[in-house]
N, C-alpha and C positions, 0 to 999 in steps of 0.2 A: 829435255830441259824446257822449263816454262818460258813462254814469251815474255820479254821485258817490255813493259809499256813505259816509254819515256815520261818523266815527270817534270813539271814546270820548275820544281825546286832544284833539279840537277844543275842547271846553269847558275842558280843563285848560290848553291853550295860551292861550286868551282870559284865563283867570284869572291865569296867570303874567304876561302882558303888562300887566295892570292894576297890578301891583306890582313890576315889573322894567324896567329900561331896555332890556334885550334878553333873548331866550330862545334858547338853543342847543338845537335839536331834533336829537337824534342817534339813529341806528338803522341796521340793515342796509340795503344797497342794495335798491331795489324795494319797500320796505315802505310807501311812500306819503307820505313826509315832505313832499316838494315839493308834492304835490297838496293835502294838508291845510293846509299853511302858506299856499298860494296862495289858499285860500278866505278867508283873514283879512287877508292883506297888501294894501296899497294900491299898492305898487310892487314890482317884482321884477327882480333881476339873476340871470340863469342863467349861471353861470361855465363850464358845460360846453357852451354853445352855441358851435360852431366859428366861426360868422360874426361873433361879437362877443368871443370869448374874449381875444384878444391885445390888443384895444383896451381892454377892461375891466381887464386886468392892468396895462397901461401907465398907465392913468388912476389906478388904485388906488395905484401906486407914486409917480406924479408929484404927485398931489393927492388924498390920501385924503379930505379934507374935501369936495371937489367930487364925488368918487365916492360919498360917502354922502349928498349933498344931494338926497334924493328924498322923496316923500310918505311919511310914516310910517303904519303900520309898513312898513319896507323889508325885503323878503326877499332875502337873499343865498344862493342855492342852491349847494351844494357849496363852501362858503366856505373849506374847507381848501386849496383851490387857491392862495389868497392869505392864508396864515396871519398875515402881518404886519398885516393889517387889524384883527386882534383889539385891539391896543393903540389904534388910531385909533378904533375903536367905543367902547371904554371911555372915551377922552378926550372924544368927541363926546357921550356920555351925560352926562358931568359938565358939559359946556358948556350943553347943553339943559335940564338939570334937569327932565326929563320921563320918564315911564314909557312903555312900549309903542312904542319907537322902531325896534327891529330884530328880525328873526328870522333866525337862522342855521341852515341845515340842512346835514348832512354825513354821509357814510357811512364816515368814518374819523376817527381822533382825532389831530390834530397838536399837541396841547397841550404836548408835551415839546420842541417845536422851539425853537431859539434865536431864531426870529423873534418869539416872544411873550415880552415882558419882564415884564408884570404879569398877575396872575390877574384874573378878572372878579368877584371876591368883592364882594358888595353891589350889583353892577350888572347882571351877566349870570347868569341862572339856567338850569338845565338840565332838560330833559325827555327821557326815554327813550321812543322809539316802537318798537313791535314790529309784526310782521305781524298781520293781522286775527285777532281772536278769532272763535269760531263765532257769537257774537251779532252782531258787526259784519258778518260775511259773510252774515248772515241765515239761517244754518243752525240756530242755536239759537233755540227759541221764547222763551226768557228768562222763563219762568214763576216762577223762583226768583231773587231778587235778593240779592246779597251785602249791599247797603245795607239792604234790608228786614230781612234776618235779623239784622243787627247792631242794628237798631232794634226788634227783637222782633216783627216782622210775619211771621207764618208762614203760607204757603199751605196749603190743605187737601190738596193733591196735584196731580199733573199726569201727562200721558203724553207722552213725547218722540216727535217725528215721525221720529227717527233710529233706525236699528238697527245692529247690529254691522257689516254690510256698508258702511253709510254711513260709519261711523267709519274703516274701513280706507281708504276712498277719500279722506275729508277729511284724514286724517293724511298721506297721500302727496301729495295736491294742495297742501296748505299754505294759508297765509293771505295770500300775496302778492296784492295787489289785481288784478294783470293776469290772473289765472286766472278771475275771477268770471263774466265774460261768455262763457266758452268752454264747449264740450261737455266731457264727461268725458275723452275721449281726449286732446284738445288741452290741457286744463288739466294733465293729468299730464305731458305733454311739456314744458310751460313749467316745471314744477318741476324736471325733469331738466336743462333748459337753464340754469336758475339755477346748479345745482351745477357743470355743465361750464364755465360762464362764470367761476365763482369759481376753479376750478382752472386752466383754460387761458388765461384772459385777465387777470382781476384780479391773480391771484397772480404771473403772469409779468411783468406791466406795473408792479406797484406794490410787491411785497414786496422788502425789503432783505436777506432771508435767502437761504440757498442755494436757488436756483431749480431744483429737481428736481420736476417734476410728479408723478412716480411716488411719490416719498417723501411729498410733500404729500398726495396722494390717499389713500395708505395710512394716514397720520396721521389724516386725517378719518374714514376707515373705522373705525379703531381707536376713535377718540373716539365714534363712533356706536354701536359695540358696547358701550360703557361708559356710555351716557347713563343718568341716574338713579342713578349710583353716585358714590362719593367716591374713585374709584381714583386712585392716585398716578401721576405722570408716567411712572415706571418701568414701569408696566403697559402704557402705550401704546408705550413704547420697545421692550419685549419683543415686543409684537404685531407691530410693523413688522419687527423682526429676524427674527421667525418666517417672514416672506416672503422670507427669504434676501437681505435688502437692508440692508447696513450703514448705520447712521444713529447720530449722536451725540446725547447728551442735550441738548447745546446747540442742535442743529438742531430737535429736537422742541419744546424750550422756546421757541425763536424762532417756530416755526410757530404754537404755541398763542397766543403773544403777538400775532402778526399777526391771527389770527382774533378775538382779543378786541378788538384795536384797530379792526377793521372791523365789530364788533358781530355777528359770526356765531355766536359762542358767548356764552351768557347763563347763567352759573352761578347756583346758588341757595345763598345763605349759610345758615349753621347758626344756630339759635335757642338761646339759653342761658338758660332760665328758672331760677328758684329752685325746687329740688325738696325734698320731704320727706326723701328719702334723700340719702346723700353720693355717689351714683353720678356718676362723671366723665362729662362731656358731650363728644362729639366736635365739633370746630369746623371740620372740613374742608368746603368747599362741595361741592355735588353738581353733576355735569357735565350741562349741557344745551345744545342749540343754540337759536337764537332762534326756530326754526320746526321742527316735526317732519318736514316734507318734506325738510329738509336731511339729517336722519338716514336717512330712507328712501332718498334718492338716493345717499348715501354707501354704504349697504348694498346698493344696487341691488335693492331689493325693490318689488314692485308690490302693489296692494290684495289681489290673489289670493294672493300669497306670504304676506302677513300673516295672512290667514284660515287658511292651512295651517300657520302657525307662531305659535300663540297666545302663546308665551313672548316672542318678539321683538315681536309685536303689543302685548303688555302694556306693554313699555318705551316703544314709540313712542306709544301711547295716553297713557301717563303724561306724556310730553314735551308732547304737545298740551294736556293738562289744565293742566300747569304754566304753559305760555305763557298760556293764558286766565286762570288765577288771578292771574298777575302783572299782567295788564292790568286785571282787575277790582279787585284790591286797591289798586293805585296810583290808579285812578280815584276811590277813596274816601279817599285820603290815607293808606293803610296800606302795609305792606311785607309781602312773602312770604318765608318761611323754611322750612327743613326741620329735623327734630329726629332726633338719633341719639346714643345713649350708649355707653359702653364695652362693654356687654352686647349690642350690636347691636339694641337695642330702637329701633324707628324710627317716626316719623310723617312721612308724605310731605310735608305742607304745613301751615304755620302762618301764619295771617293776623294781623298784630300792628299795632295802632294806637299812635300816640304817647301817647294818653291811658291806655294800659294794657289796653284791651280786646283780646281775642284769641279765635281759633277755631282748632280743629284739624280737618284734613281728610286722609282716606286716599283713595287712588285705586286702584280695582280695575275691570278691564275688564268681566268678565262672570260669573265663577264664583260661585254662590250661597254655597258654603262659604267662599270667600275674602272675600266681602262680610260674611258673619256673623262671621268671625275679625276683620275690620278694625273692625267695630262694638265688639266686646269689647276690642280693642286700644285704641281711643279712650277707652273708659270707664276702662280700667286707667291710661292716661296721665293722664287728668283727675284721678284719685285720687292719682297720684304727684306732681303739681305742688303746690307749696306755695301753696294758695289764699289764705292770709292775706297773702302778699306779691304774688302774681300775679293774684289774683281768680279767680272761676269763669270757665270759657270761655263766651263768649256762645252758641256752638253747636258741635256736633260733626257732622261730615258724612262720609259715604262717597260719593265722586264716581264715577259708574259709566258703563258703555256699555250699560246695560240700558234698558228702556222706561219703567218706572214710578217716579215720584217720590212719596215718602211719609215720614212721621215714625213711627219705631218707638215702642214702649211705653217703652223705656229712654231716649227723648228724642233718639236719633241720627237725623239726616236721611239718607236714601238718595236721591240726586239724580242723574239722568243728566246728563252734560256738556251734552247738547242741550237742557236746560231751564234752564241757568244764564246769568246776565248780571251786570253790575256792580251 
């Protein structure tokens, strides 16, 4: 039996089930939704099991009530196979008047289908699951906790067990659980297999758009070239055109929508704080994949390639850090944003709580000068935010690929990604 690596979302799922009739657990394929949900469920229906698939579909259509009559919580894995069951679940929750009845997992979003009449508002809550953070995969020591920092608990320092070579490997390996028990060579192959499966199988079988794998692959490659930016779709369009491959904006737009619907892209929204100045704030989201390994595979780069191209490595490292920060922020009931104004003044990540607490984080791989500049950038940003309306930041941090974690005299934390946890 495979070792189960506990996930941060496990406790969030239990918490949601205590206050919701059902929980929709969504996320990219292979990220561990079914495995996590099965740790909590008391009964399970696997809609992708070929030995029972047709019988389950037939029963769900003929008698939804009987189909759902199992010990709660019932997990329906890949529920989007039978989108019409959504309304039956909503109705069943009303009839039972109980929380924690159903868990729905899925790798695509069918919620625009005509098979669904009512929303699940008030009955069905949603959780987003991502591939593993470095702390979940047991690669981060977790000496610095986002929760502790917001609670004013500051460690005296730490030394990360990871170095820059490790980060190059971990970014290319990614956080999909299936890679964790494998050697380095095999784990990197799994990451490539995910990308190939995405292009040659999932896209060809499920996409409703123009099914041209070359165009789709080049769209993914261009998106990967632009991770961490707010580039418009026209940039991606020109990129693909540059490969002497005619493609329409409609096709590119449909490809991006498809990738969003299957949770492969995971954009970062902009934060709009109240500022002392009247500087206009950019509101475009930043482009990221759900996992840095998808970007590495799209660019066809190995850990060695990243070591020899620190510019690309910096973007891929940032993508890995954003993945982890999203997981850690959401574990604490917060959201992650980025900041950019009309003068192109940027902050890579903002953690923001509903109660108004916030923290600003810059992400820099390795360069001492860049880390120093980022620290000053954060101080400048703090001074520009209208603290009477927004409050003082709880902490400022530069997240790095270096070894040492410490707090500077100006109060800014410098923390390796390999020392961070939720």
